[in-house]
KOLLO-466714 format. One line per field, with one value per residue: residue in one letter; x, y, z of N, C-alpha, C in turn. Coordinates in nm, 4 decimals. Last residue first. Layout:
BEGIN
residuo: [A; ...]
n.xx: [X; ...]
n.yy: [Y; ...]
n.zz: [Z; ...]
ca.xx: [X; ...]
ca.yy: [Y; ...]
ca.zz: [Z; ...]
c.xx: [X; ...]
c.yy: [Y; ...]
c.zz: [Z; ...]
% end
This chain:
BEGIN
residuo: [P; S; A; V; Q; D; I; E; E; R; A; P; G; S; K; P; L; R; Q; W; W; W; W; W; G; S; D; P; R; Q; E; N; A; F; R; G; V; L; G; R; S; D; P; E; T; F; S; L; F; A; E; D; V; P; A; V; R; E; L; M; L; G; R; V; E; A; P; A; Q; D; I; A; A; A; V; H; S; R; W; H; L; T; G; I; Y; D; H; G; G; W; T; A; P; D; D; L; S; S; H; E; E; A; R; L; R; A; V; R; R; A; W; A; N; V; V; D; A; L; T; M; S; G; G; Y; P; L; R; V; T; V; Q; A; L; P; D; P; E; D; N; M]
n.xx: [0.8811; 0.7272; 0.7627; 0.6115; 0.3572; 0.2854; 0.2735; 0.0607; -0.1535; -0.1644; -0.2476; -0.4966; -0.6436; -0.6074; -0.4902; -0.1759; 0.0160; 0.2356; 0.4563; 0.4454; 0.2874; 0.4617; 0.8006; 1.0906; 1.2277; 1.4573; 1.5802; 1.4590; 1.4049; 1.5238; 1.3741; 1.2456; 0.9796; 0.9640; 1.0678; 0.8769; 0.6473; 0.7012; 0.7316; 0.5528; 0.3588; 0.2072; -0.1320; -0.3413; -0.5934; -0.8315; -0.8242; -0.6062; -0.7153; -0.9097; -0.7389; -0.6109; -0.8339; -0.8941; -0.6380; -0.5984; -0.7483; -0.6220; -0.3668; -0.4372; -0.5235; -0.2778; -0.1239; -0.1725; -0.0046; 0.2531; 0.3052; 0.4432; 0.6478; 0.5289; 0.3430; 0.5191; 0.6161; 0.3777; 0.3328; 0.5484; 0.4641; 0.2569; 0.4087; 0.5168; 0.2784; 0.2332; 0.4465; 0.3624; 0.1380; 0.2638; 0.3930; 0.1754; -0.0820; -0.3973; -0.5513; -0.5384; -0.4996; -0.6160; -0.4852; -0.5109; -0.8479; -1.0318; -1.0864; -0.9574; -1.0005; -1.0727; -0.8295; -0.6738; -0.8257; -0.8120; -0.5360; -0.5078; -0.6728; -0.5439; -0.3010; -0.4009; -0.5045; -0.2699; -0.1442; -0.3279; -0.3116; -0.0498; 0.0734; 0.4081; 0.7125; 1.0244; 1.1812; 1.1380; 0.9827; 0.8398; 0.7706; 0.4486; 0.2316; -0.0851; -0.3423; -0.4795; -0.5307; -0.7404; -0.9483; -1.1188; -1.4675; -1.7229; -1.9347; -2.2824]
n.yy: [-1.4208; -1.1081; -0.8309; -0.6960; -0.8111; -0.8203; -0.5455; -0.4758; -0.6248; -0.5240; -0.2632; -0.3055; -0.6245; -0.8783; -0.9302; -0.7870; -0.9596; -0.9659; -0.9176; -0.6783; -0.7260; -0.8452; -0.7265; -0.8352; -0.8965; -1.1408; -1.1920; -0.9677; -0.9733; -0.6986; -0.5081; -0.4315; -0.4399; -0.6805; -0.8576; -0.8279; -0.9163; -1.1851; -1.4218; -1.6260; -1.5819; -1.3637; -1.4071; -1.1337; -0.8762; -0.7878; -0.8298; -0.7007; -0.4419; -0.4804; -0.5346; -0.2866; -0.1448; -0.2570; -0.1936; 0.0743; 0.1169; -0.0529; 0.0620; 0.3034; 0.2058; 0.1041; 0.3409; 0.5272; 0.4648; 0.4350; 0.6400; 0.5215; 0.4057; 0.1802; 0.3083; 0.4223; 0.1944; 0.1053; 0.3185; 0.2851; 0.0490; 0.1499; 0.2890; 0.0801; -0.0028; 0.2197; 0.1954; -0.0362; 0.0730; 0.2486; 0.0668; -0.0657; 0.1881; 0.3399; 0.5099; 0.6810; 0.5397; 0.2306; -0.0071; -0.1525; -0.1416; -0.2467; -0.3830; -0.2420; 0.0167; 0.0068; -0.0750; 0.1533; 0.3324; 0.2132; 0.2301; 0.5093; 0.5729; 0.4334; 0.5694; 0.8191; 0.7549; 0.6918; 0.9445; 1.1084; 1.0023; 1.0650; 1.3382; 1.3464; 1.4597; 1.4095; 1.1052; 0.8385; 0.7526; 1.0282; 1.0884; 1.1877; 1.3399; 1.3246; 1.4035; 1.2307; 1.0303; 1.1344; 1.3831; 1.5622; 1.5439; 1.5722; 1.3711; 1.3970]
n.zz: [-1.7126; -1.6490; -1.6312; -1.8297; -1.8363; -1.5611; -1.5099; -1.6812; -1.5715; -1.3090; -1.3662; -1.4967; -1.3889; -1.1317; -0.8891; -0.7985; -0.5558; -0.2757; -0.1282; -0.0164; 0.2030; 0.3959; 0.3693; 0.4364; 0.6641; 0.5342; 0.2939; 0.0363; -0.2943; -0.4849; -0.7313; -0.9630; -0.9885; -1.1313; -0.9385; -0.7326; -0.8701; -0.9327; -0.7877; -0.8052; -0.6135; -0.4756; -0.3816; -0.4956; -0.4523; -0.3628; -0.0856; 0.0233; 0.0315; 0.2289; 0.4447; 0.4688; 0.5479; 0.7953; 0.9386; 0.9957; 1.2244; 1.4081; 1.4173; 1.5454; 1.7901; 1.8849; 1.9084; 2.0980; 2.3115; 2.2015; 1.9142; 1.6110; 1.4731; 1.3605; 1.1982; 1.0132; 0.8879; 0.7699; 0.5941; 0.4242; 0.3063; 0.1613; -0.0277; -0.1702; -0.2880; -0.4490; -0.6250; -0.7526; -0.8832; -1.0530; -1.2139; -1.3420; -1.3591; -1.3447; -1.6224; -1.8330; -2.0677; -2.1297; -2.1670; -1.9427; -1.8251; -1.5302; -1.3062; -1.1061; -1.0275; -0.7647; -0.6540; -0.6881; -0.5238; -0.2713; -0.2232; -0.2091; 0.0095; 0.2194; 0.2325; 0.3138; 0.5671; 0.7077; 0.6982; 0.8282; 1.0885; 1.1589; 0.9614; 0.8277; 0.6739; 0.4947; 0.3870; 0.3557; 0.5807; 0.7641; 1.1037; 1.2333; 1.4652; 1.6019; 1.5692; 1.4204; 1.5965; 1.7534; 1.6454; 1.9056; 1.9700; 1.8984; 1.7221; 1.7058]
ca.xx: [0.9979; 0.7131; 0.8360; 0.7506; 0.4284; 0.3002; 0.3693; 0.1948; -0.1147; -0.1277; -0.1211; -0.3822; -0.6346; -0.6410; -0.5484; -0.3169; 0.0059; 0.1006; 0.4405; 0.5382; 0.2260; 0.3619; 0.6679; 1.0135; 1.1902; 1.3663; 1.5352; 1.5525; 1.3371; 1.5384; 1.4141; 1.3914; 1.0323; 0.9157; 1.1349; 1.0178; 0.6531; 0.6880; 0.8215; 0.6609; 0.4447; 0.2978; 0.0103; -0.3169; -0.4582; -0.8101; -0.9386; -0.5993; -0.6005; -0.9513; -0.8338; -0.5328; -0.7689; -0.9899; -0.6861; -0.5263; -0.7820; -0.7651; -0.3830; -0.3761; -0.6183; -0.3931; -0.0855; -0.2530; -0.1447; 0.1776; 0.3095; 0.3247; 0.6746; 0.6435; 0.2962; 0.4378; 0.7091; 0.4471; 0.2356; 0.5402; 0.5850; 0.2238; 0.3272; 0.6074; 0.3473; 0.1371; 0.4378; 0.4848; 0.1211; 0.1735; 0.4732; 0.2645; -0.0117; -0.2687; -0.5460; -0.5712; -0.3840; -0.6659; -0.5021; -0.3878; -0.7449; -0.9956; -1.1471; -0.9203; -0.9510; -1.1715; -0.9455; -0.6359; -0.8037; -0.9429; -0.6012; -0.4340; -0.6998; -0.6817; -0.3021; -0.3308; -0.5946; -0.3727; -0.0752; -0.3004; -0.4392; -0.0883; 0.0040; 0.2620; 0.6362; 0.8941; 1.1778; 1.2147; 1.1152; 0.8308; 0.8612; 0.5613; 0.3081; 0.0505; -0.2624; -0.4488; -0.4289; -0.6082; -0.8993; -1.0240; -1.3324; -1.6399; -1.8261; -2.1550]
ca.yy: [-1.4766; -1.2512; -0.9179; -0.6590; -0.7833; -0.9436; -0.6293; -0.4207; -0.6378; -0.6643; -0.2854; -0.2518; -0.4801; -0.8311; -1.0431; -0.7692; -0.9182; -0.9702; -1.0537; -0.6919; -0.6580; -0.9260; -0.7266; -0.8196; -0.7581; -1.0912; -1.3053; -1.0081; -1.0074; -0.8362; -0.5153; -0.4452; -0.3274; -0.5570; -0.8404; -0.7971; -0.7806; -1.0849; -1.3091; -1.6237; -1.6993; -1.3508; -1.4301; -1.2745; -0.9245; -0.7819; -0.8787; -0.8458; -0.4710; -0.4423; -0.6370; -0.4055; -0.1087; -0.2717; -0.3304; 0.0166; 0.1916; -0.0702; -0.0733; 0.3041; 0.2755; 0.0158; 0.2354; 0.5360; 0.4960; 0.3168; 0.6194; 0.5673; 0.5321; 0.1633; 0.2248; 0.5091; 0.2817; 0.0213; 0.2895; 0.4072; 0.0459; 0.0600; 0.3648; 0.1645; -0.0928; 0.1873; 0.3125; -0.0398; -0.0356; 0.3027; 0.1575; -0.1357; 0.0692; 0.3171; 0.4086; 0.7402; 0.6060; 0.3589; 0.0801; -0.0744; -0.1890; -0.1537; -0.4347; -0.3819; -0.0040; 0.0582; -0.1652; 0.0279; 0.3589; 0.2337; 0.0988; 0.4316; 0.6297; 0.3997; 0.4258; 0.8083; 0.8009; 0.5894; 0.8256; 1.1312; 0.9987; 0.9248; 1.2852; 1.3500; 1.4089; 1.4685; 1.2480; 0.9079; 0.6964; 0.9272; 1.1079; 1.0946; 1.3517; 1.2686; 1.4803; 1.3583; 1.0053; 1.1157; 1.2507; 1.5567; 1.5093; 1.6921; 1.3686; 1.4240]
ca.zz: [-1.7815; -1.6747; -1.5385; -1.8047; -1.9605; -1.6386; -1.4371; -1.7027; -1.7127; -1.3323; -1.2944; -1.5694; -1.4061; -1.2660; -0.9636; -0.8344; -0.6952; -0.3323; -0.1784; -0.1288; 0.0882; 0.3256; 0.4256; 0.3127; 0.6447; 0.6381; 0.3745; 0.1409; -0.1696; -0.4385; -0.5918; -0.9629; -0.9105; -1.1919; -1.0684; -0.7085; -0.8155; -1.0396; -0.7627; -0.9047; -0.5973; -0.5901; -0.3549; -0.4686; -0.4825; -0.5078; -0.1620; 0.0087; -0.0540; 0.0927; 0.3991; 0.4350; 0.4215; 0.6847; 0.9129; 0.8828; 1.1025; 1.3787; 1.3627; 1.4114; 1.7032; 1.8655; 1.8135; 1.9755; 2.3409; 2.2459; 2.0585; 1.6847; 1.5417; 1.4499; 1.3099; 1.0999; 0.9612; 0.8690; 0.7001; 0.5063; 0.3888; 0.2730; 0.0681; -0.0918; -0.1942; -0.3441; -0.5372; -0.6729; -0.7869; -0.9506; -1.1317; -1.2509; -1.4045; -1.2806; -1.5166; -1.7041; -2.0071; -2.0822; -2.2840; -1.9539; -1.9186; -1.6373; -1.4288; -1.1271; -1.1637; -0.8595; -0.6508; -0.7534; -0.6669; -0.3361; -0.2343; -0.3091; -0.1245; 0.1818; 0.2006; 0.1858; 0.4602; 0.6859; 0.6466; 0.6870; 1.0149; 1.1451; 1.0780; 0.8141; 0.7870; 0.5199; 0.4140; 0.2521; 0.5541; 0.6596; 0.9908; 1.2218; 1.3413; 1.6085; 1.6641; 1.3559; 1.4950; 1.8137; 1.6081; 1.7936; 2.0114; 1.8883; 1.8167; 1.6424]
c.xx: [0.9671; 0.8323; 0.8217; 0.8268; 0.5778; 0.3836; 0.3922; 0.3008; 0.0291; -0.0812; -0.0740; -0.2487; -0.5060; -0.6178; -0.5756; -0.3665; -0.1418; 0.1022; 0.3007; 0.5297; 0.3161; 0.3056; 0.5666; 0.8682; 1.1144; 1.3353; 1.4390; 1.4946; 1.4408; 1.4619; 1.4191; 1.4453; 1.1844; 0.9766; 1.0937; 1.0950; 0.7987; 0.7022; 0.8165; 0.7569; 0.5625; 0.4022; 0.0923; -0.1689; -0.4489; -0.6675; -0.9165; -0.7099; -0.5906; -0.8392; -0.8821; -0.6233; -0.6823; -0.9309; -0.7888; -0.5869; -0.7146; -0.8035; -0.5288; -0.3947; -0.5653; -0.4966; -0.2026; -0.2213; -0.2316; 0.0291; 0.2170; 0.3419; 0.5597; 0.6721; 0.4088; 0.3848; 0.6337; 0.5435; 0.3018; 0.4438; 0.5938; 0.3447; 0.2886; 0.5280; 0.4467; 0.1993; 0.3426; 0.4883; 0.2434; 0.1486; 0.3892; 0.3455; 0.0789; -0.2096; -0.4041; -0.5616; -0.4124; -0.5517; -0.5540; -0.3945; -0.6249; -0.8853; -1.1235; -0.9820; -0.9204; -1.1302; -1.0502; -0.7533; -0.7679; -0.9261; -0.7347; -0.4994; -0.6310; -0.7156; -0.4409; -0.3239; -0.5288; -0.4639; -0.1777; -0.2302; -0.4155; -0.2181; -0.0293; 0.2017; 0.4875; 0.8275; 1.0362; 1.2106; 1.1994; 0.9712; 0.8424; 0.6459; 0.4257; 0.1156; -0.1169; -0.3603; -0.3900; -0.4974; -0.7596; -0.9790; -1.2393; -1.4962; -1.7367; -2.0469]
c.yy: [-1.5193; -1.3027; -1.0676; -0.7691; -0.7635; -0.9204; -0.7587; -0.5039; -0.5922; -0.6847; -0.4288; -0.2715; -0.4353; -0.6810; -1.0053; -0.8906; -0.8950; -0.9078; -1.0753; -0.8303; -0.6624; -0.8573; -0.7965; -0.8362; -0.7326; -0.9449; -1.2615; -1.1246; -1.0487; -0.8562; -0.6619; -0.4395; -0.3242; -0.4349; -0.7089; -0.7763; -0.7403; -0.9419; -1.2001; -1.5060; -1.7005; -1.4624; -1.4263; -1.2938; -1.0723; -0.8201; -0.8767; -0.8987; -0.6214; -0.4725; -0.6067; -0.5168; -0.2259; -0.2341; -0.3388; -0.1179; 0.1329; -0.0006; -0.1010; 0.1679; 0.2806; 0.0775; 0.1406; 0.4243; 0.5103; 0.3465; 0.5041; 0.5429; 0.5778; 0.2883; 0.2061; 0.4315; 0.3726; 0.1047; 0.2065; 0.3862; 0.1712; 0.0417; 0.2764; 0.2436; -0.0152; 0.0936; 0.2897; 0.0797; -0.0441; 0.1982; 0.2219; -0.0445; 0.0116; 0.1862; 0.3957; 0.6387; 0.6693; 0.4307; 0.2191; 0.0201; -0.0959; -0.2148; -0.3406; -0.4430; -0.1510; 0.0311; -0.1225; -0.0691; 0.2302; 0.2571; 0.1121; 0.2949; 0.5482; 0.4518; 0.3864; 0.6620; 0.7912; 0.6291; 0.7164; 1.0111; 1.0159; 0.9120; 1.1386; 1.3073; 1.4269; 1.4078; 1.2979; 1.0588; 0.7738; 0.8780; 0.9939; 1.1313; 1.2557; 1.2765; 1.4349; 1.4450; 1.1329; 1.0932; 1.2331; 1.4124; 1.5088; 1.6666; 1.4901; 1.4336]
c.zz: [-1.9240; -1.7538; -1.5654; -1.7295; -1.9362; -1.7644; -1.5121; -1.6311; -1.7343; -1.4765; -1.3171; -1.4983; -1.4714; -1.2722; -1.1081; -0.9140; -0.7265; -0.4717; -0.2365; -0.1906; -0.0350; 0.2021; 0.3359; 0.3524; 0.5150; 0.6083; 0.4844; 0.2213; -0.0665; -0.3089; -0.5523; -0.8200; -0.9103; -1.1219; -1.1338; -0.8368; -0.7928; -0.9875; -0.8679; -0.8873; -0.6953; -0.5820; -0.4840; -0.4397; -0.4492; -0.5473; -0.3133; -0.0825; -0.0803; -0.0058; 0.2576; 0.3831; 0.3749; 0.5487; 0.7999; 0.8428; 0.9790; 1.2482; 1.3258; 1.3452; 1.5600; 1.7725; 1.7851; 1.8761; 2.2159; 2.2642; 2.0988; 1.8342; 1.6311; 1.5312; 1.4109; 1.2203; 1.0569; 0.9524; 0.8093; 0.6226; 0.4763; 0.3644; 0.1863; 0.0122; -0.1087; -0.2414; -0.4219; -0.5773; -0.6948; -0.8415; -1.0217; -1.1603; -1.2970; -1.3294; -1.4618; -1.5891; -1.8704; -2.0099; -2.2455; -2.0732; -1.9174; -1.7227; -1.5468; -1.2528; -1.1946; -1.0042; -0.7538; -0.7604; -0.7405; -0.4862; -0.3056; -0.3323; -0.2333; 0.0415; 0.1507; 0.1409; 0.3228; 0.5707; 0.6143; 0.6234; 0.8657; 1.0654; 1.0522; 0.9459; 0.7595; 0.6418; 0.4311; 0.2682; 0.4533; 0.6249; 0.8911; 1.1007; 1.3459; 1.4713; 1.6707; 1.4446; 1.4210; 1.7097; 1.6673; 1.7684; 1.8897; 1.9302; 1.7947; 1.7489]
% end
């Protein structure tokens, strides 16, 4: 057993909309959100306990918090932060697909800027209640 403290738990960063968290907590919160959406990919919007489109948008905002935390991370832990985020990003990619029709932006009522629109904002769940709701609201 490793008695060394987690280096990411030792660094606190400011979140874009206020408050602060450790780098470890930022990554863990992203992982929990992704795991929940992934676990519900075969669920139905008819189940009120499942996460819908707004929860998905909240998850995308959380990934933006992760990006801000990476930018704030000291150089000596930035690589470790990226290593911990990578498998969560891969899990997210596994149940999403490119949003070629811009449904996420329409649903979120946010315009895609020419730059700074991060890759996760260009992904759409392949299935599940979040996809159902986004399709219902944002499809032309």
